[in-house]
N, C-alpha and C positions, 0 to 999 in steps of 0.2 A: 118362578124363582126370581127374586129381586136383588139378591146379593150373593157374594161369594160364599158366605157362611150358610145361606139357604141352599145353595147348590151343593155344598159339601154334605149337608144333612140329607138331601134327596139322593145324591149319588151313592152314598154309603149306607143308606138304610135298606135292609132286605126288601126286595120287591116281590109281590105275590103274583105278578103277571108279567108277560113279556115273551120275547122270542125264544128265550131259553126253553120254554115248554110249549110254545104255541105255533112256531113257524111251520112245523111239519103238519099241522092240522088245517092249514089254509090251502084249499084247492083252488085252481084257477077259476072253476065255475063259481065257487063260493065268493071269490073276490069280485068277479064281474057282477054278481048279484048285489054284493055290498055296494059297489060303485054305481049301480044302476039308479041310485037315488038322486042323480043329477048334481045339484049344487052341494048336497051333503058330501058327495065324494071329494069335491074340491076342498072342503073344510077338513075332511078326514086326512087327506094326503098333504095338506100344507099349501102355502101361498105360491103363486107363480107371478113373478114381476119382470116380464120380458123387457119392459122399458128401462130397467136398471142396467142392461147389458149393451155395450157397443155393438153395432151391427157387423163390424168387421172382425170380430173375435169368436173363437170357439168357446162356447159357454158351458161350464160344468157346474152342476148343482151340488152343494154340500149341505147335508142335513146334520144338525148338531142339537144336543139337549140343553146347552148352556144359554142362560139369559143373564141379566144383571151385569155386574162387573166382569164375570167370567166370560160371558158372551161378547162383551165389548172388547175384551182382550183378544179373543179369537178373531173378531171382525177386523181389528187393527192388523193382525197377521195377514188376513185375506187381502186387505187393502194394499199392504206393502207388496204382496206377491203380484197383485194386479198391476201395480205401478212399475214393477221391476222388469216387465216385458210387455210386448204389444200383441201377443198371439192368443193368450188364454185369458178368460175372465171367469173368476170364481164367484158364484152367488152363494151367500151364507144365509141359511134359513134356520131359525130357532124353532124346533118342533117339540111340542108337548107329547107325552106318551109315545116317545119316538120308537121304542122297540116294537110295539104293536103296529104302528103305522108303517114302519120300514118293512115289516113282515108282509103286510098287505100289499104295499107298493111293489115289492119284489115278486111276489106270487102273481100279481096282476100284470107284470111286464112293464110297469111305469116307475122304475126305481130312480133315486138320485144317483149321481156318479160316485159320491162318497157319503158314507154315513158314520157318525160318531156315536158309539155305544159303549158298553162296559166290557171288561175283559171276560166276564163269565158268559157273555153272549157268544163268544168265538166258537166253542165246540158245537153248539146247536146249529149255528148258521153254517159252519163248515160241513157238518155231517149231513145237513139237508140240502146241500148244494146251493145255498142262498147267496154265497159270496164267492168272489174270484180269488184264486191263490195269488200271493205276492212274492213268491220265491225269486222272480226275475229282478226284483229291486235290489237284491243282495249280490255283490260282486259286479264285475264289469262285462262279463261275457253275456252275449245274447241281448245287448242293449240295456243291461242293468245300470242303475244309477249309482252303484258303488256303496250302498249302505252295508254295514258290517254287523252281524249279530253280536260279535264280541265287544262292540261299543256299548251294549246295553248290560245292565246288571243281570246276573244269572237267572233270577226268578222272572225278570221282565222278558227274557228270551222265551221262557216257558209260556208266558201269556200270549205271545205273538204266534205261537206254533200249536198245531194239533195234528196228531197222527202223522208226524214226519214232514208236514208242510207248514209254510208260513202264510198266515191268513190275515194278519192285522199288524198295525203299527201302534205303539204306545205313545201318546202325546203328553199325558200327565199321569203321575202315580203318587201314591202315598203309602208309607209303611206304618204299622200300628205299634206304638210304644206305650210305656207306662208313664202317665203323667201323675205327679204327686205334689201335694201342697207342702212346701218347705216350712212354712210358718207352723202348720199343725204338727209337723214332725218335731220341730224345736219345742213347742208347747208340751208335747208328750214325752220329752226327754230323749227323743230319737235323733240320730245323726242325719241332718238334711243332705249330706253328701253321700249317703249310703242307702239307696233304694233297695228294696228286696230283690234278690237274685233268684231265689227258689220259691216254690210253692209254700214250703214250711215257713220260710222267712216272711212271705206275704201274709200268711195266716197270723203269725205272731205280731207283726206290725199292725195289721188291720185290727186285731183285738185291742191293742193299746190305743188306737185312734178312734175306736167306736165308743159312742156315748149313749148309754141306755137309761131312759127315764124310769121312774117307778111305774110298775105295771108292764114293763117290757117294751114300751114305745121307744123307737130309735130316734134320737135327736140328730145323731151323725153316724154314718157308716164309714168304717175304714176302707172297705172295698165292697162293691156290689157287682155281681155278675150281670145284673140287668141294667147297669148304667154304663154306656147308653143302651145296650141290648140289641145292637145292630148285627152282631155276628154270633148268634146263639149256637152255631154249628161248629165253631173252631176250637173249643176248649180241649178236645182230644189231642190236637197237634202239640200242645205244651206238655203232654204226657207221652209223646212218642206215637200217638195214634194217627190214623188216617181214615177218612170215610170211604175212600174209593181206591181200588187197586187198578190203575190204568192198564198195566201190562196184561192182566187177566180179565179185564172188564167186569170186575166184581165189586159189589157193595160190601164194605167192611166196617159198618157202623158198630157192630158188636165186638170189634177187636179189643184186646186187653187194655191198650192205652186209652181208648175211648171210654170203656167201662170205668177205669180208674178215675178219669177226669170227671165224669158226671156223678160218680159217687162223691167226689170232692165237692162238686157244685152243690149237691143236695145236702151236704154237711152244714151249709150256711142256714137254710130254712129250718133244719133240725135244731141248730144251736140257738138261733134268734127268734124262731117262730115264724111260720108262713104268714100268718095274719100281720105280724109286725113288719115283715119285709115288704109284702104286697102293699100294705098301708103306706109305708114310707115312700115306695116307688110312686104311688098315686099322687103323693103330695109334692113331688119334685117338679121344678120348672122346666120350661121348654129349652131345647138345645140352644137355639139362637136367642138368648135373653140373659139378662143379669141374674135370673133365677136358675140358670143352668146349675145342676147339682154340684159340679166341681167348682165352678166360679163362686157359688154361694157358700162353699165350705160344708155342704151337707154330705158329700162323699169325698174322702181325702185322697183316694187313688182311683184312676180310671185308665182303661186301655182305650187309646184314641189315636187318630191320625194327626198329621202336622197341621191340618186345616183348623184344629181347635185353637191355634194361636190367633186366628182371625177373630174368633168370638171373644177370646180373652182381651185382645187389643181393643175391641169395640166396647166391651161392657165391664171389664175389670183389669185395666192396664197396669194397676199396681200389684196384681196378684203375684206372690212369690212362689213360683213353681219351677220344677225341673222335669226332665224326661230321661228315662232309662229303658233298658231292654225289658220285654215282658218276662216275668218270672216263669220258670219251668220246673218240672218235677226234679227233685233233688239229684237224682242220678244222671240227669241230662244236661246239667249246667256246664257250659264251656265258655269262658270269658270272651274270647274273640270270635265265637260262632253262635251268636244269639239266634233263637227261634222266634221269628216274627212274620206276621202276615203282610202281604203286599197287595194292594188293590190298585186298579188303574182304569183310565179311560182309553179307548182305542179307536182307531180309524180303520174302516173296512170298505172294500169295493163291492157293491152289490152285483149279483148276477144280472146281466143285461145292461151294465154300464155302457153308455153311448160313446164315451170318449175316454177309452182306457189309457192311452199314452199320456194324454193331458192330465187326467186324474192322478196318474202315477207321479207326474212331474210336481204337482202341487203337494201331494202327500210327502214326497221326498223333501220338499222345501220345509215342511213343518218339522222335520227331524233334525234340522241344523241345530247345533248346540245353543246358539244365541236365541233361537226361537223357542226351543224346549225350556230354556232357563227363564225366558220372559214369561211364558205361560205358567210355569211352575211357581214363579214368584207371585204373580197375581192370584193364582189359585191356592197359594200357601201350601205347596207340596214340595217334597224332595224331587230331585231329578231322576228320571229312569236311566240315565246314562252313567257309565262307569266313571267318566271324568267330569268334574265340575270346576267352574272358574272361581277364583277368589272373590270376584265381584258378586257372583251369585250368593255365596255364603255370607258375605259381609252385608249385603243389602236385603236379605230375606226377612220377611216379617216374623218368622219363627226362629228365635235365637238358638233353637236346638235342631235346626235343619240338618246339621252335620251328623247328629245322632241318628236321625231318620235315614240319612243316606247310608250310614254304616249298617243299620238294620236291613235295608234293602239289598246291600251288597253281600250280606252273609250267605255262605253256602247252604245254610239251613233255613233261609227265608222260604216261605211257602205261599201258594196262591190258591184260588178256588179250585176244587177238584175238576179235572178236565174230562167231564162227561157231558154228552148232549142232553142228559136227563137232569142236569143240575137244578133247574127251576123247581122241579118236583122234590128233589133231594132237600133243597133248602127249606121248602115249606114243611116237609115231613119233620125235619130236625127242629124247626122253630115250634111247631105244634107240640112235638114231644118234649122239648125243653120246658115249656110252660107247664106241662103235666108233671114233670119231675120237680120243677121249682115249687109247685104247690103241694108236692108230696102226694099227688093223686096216683102216681104210677112210679115204678122203680126203673132205674137205669137199665137193668137187665131186660125187663119187658119192653121198654120203649125202643131200645136199640135193636133188639131182635126183630121187633115189628117193622122198624125202618128198613132193616136189611131185607126182609122178606118182600115187602112192597116194592122197594127200589130195585131189587134184582129182577122182578117181573117187568118193571118199566125199562130197565137197561136191556134185557133180553128182547123185548118188543121193539125197542129203538134199533137194536142191531139187526133184527130181522127185516125191518122196513128198509134200512140202509142197504142190506144185501140184495133185497128184491129190486131196489132202485138201480143199484149198480149192475145187476144182471140184465135189467131191461135196457140200460144204456149200452151195454156191450152187444146186445142182440140187435 
């Protein structure tokens, strides 16, 4: 990654590999075999630069995925922490393919002290015993550092916790809102101050904004479910559906709200033609470019995070756009309680951390409001905290960051399903989405199949966890 916009693209694009589905498969014997390749193991696990650390300090290693401007922003935070006291020295390492490498390092007994991953990694890492609990950081009893869960937005608190425990800290996060082109609204005779609130309004406005050439080719789409196509699994949430019932540990992809959502999704290829939609998607430009479909005016409305403003600022600073809440099924609209997804980056402490107290001290430092707002500004994201400063809002590169903050604070904001089997769940939903989008399979068939396969995986994961816990007790 070479820039903030590149990092946003990577961080929020669905991943097909990683600890969410692999950490439980790495045995110690397998790891030691993998590391037996000598120098290859050093490359695999990342650099070690002992000469960077003063000899009289306790050194903690912090692995993070960020490079470019995002990485430099975090490095500045690390540098200030190192300068603020004379006991601890934090070494920052930018690691590619970090979730896989962290899994291997933890299983092999050579982890960093702190690792920066994504919020959807938390359940798998916690369930497999790969990370240490952080409950002691909250409150002042037992040496806690006084962090308070109530200082974070409600959905952010969910990201940090799993099965009653706190396992991660959120350092940056972003909510997903509806970006729309105000000029195209005006050109179509629509009110640029009135984005769609419901799915029926979205469909009606999208139809007015869509331009179809003779023969059915789309010159412009009012809305496309595949732009950007990073969250093919979340459409059911806007219809009251959910993929996973955490209380009963059940896959619920076939629930009524999800069926209704994907029937709506497939209405677009039925209306405009699969070939025309797939053809248009193939001709759209890259996310981080002037040919980005929204920047170029090829798609008039998109669901995106606050980081999109960085791309707009770089490639289309004159673009007249605004941001509203994502449209929801007609019966679910509540003005002050929008339904919106929240995504985030998290800090976790791997099992086997060498310097727990010192790592906790640095992690607590990163949660200070001024640090959170500094990182959120550079990363072009809203703050995960309940309170934000006027300076943060005024100086943010996204002029609609307040809207994103309101979406994140909503009692109906949602996050990735909290299951250790999420990696497989995501891949199943993405593959199924594309079959539905091409009208190769029906929502009923796809979602029923996802439920059957995922329930088998969930049951197997639960059985492994119970065997491991039974062994630990023995």
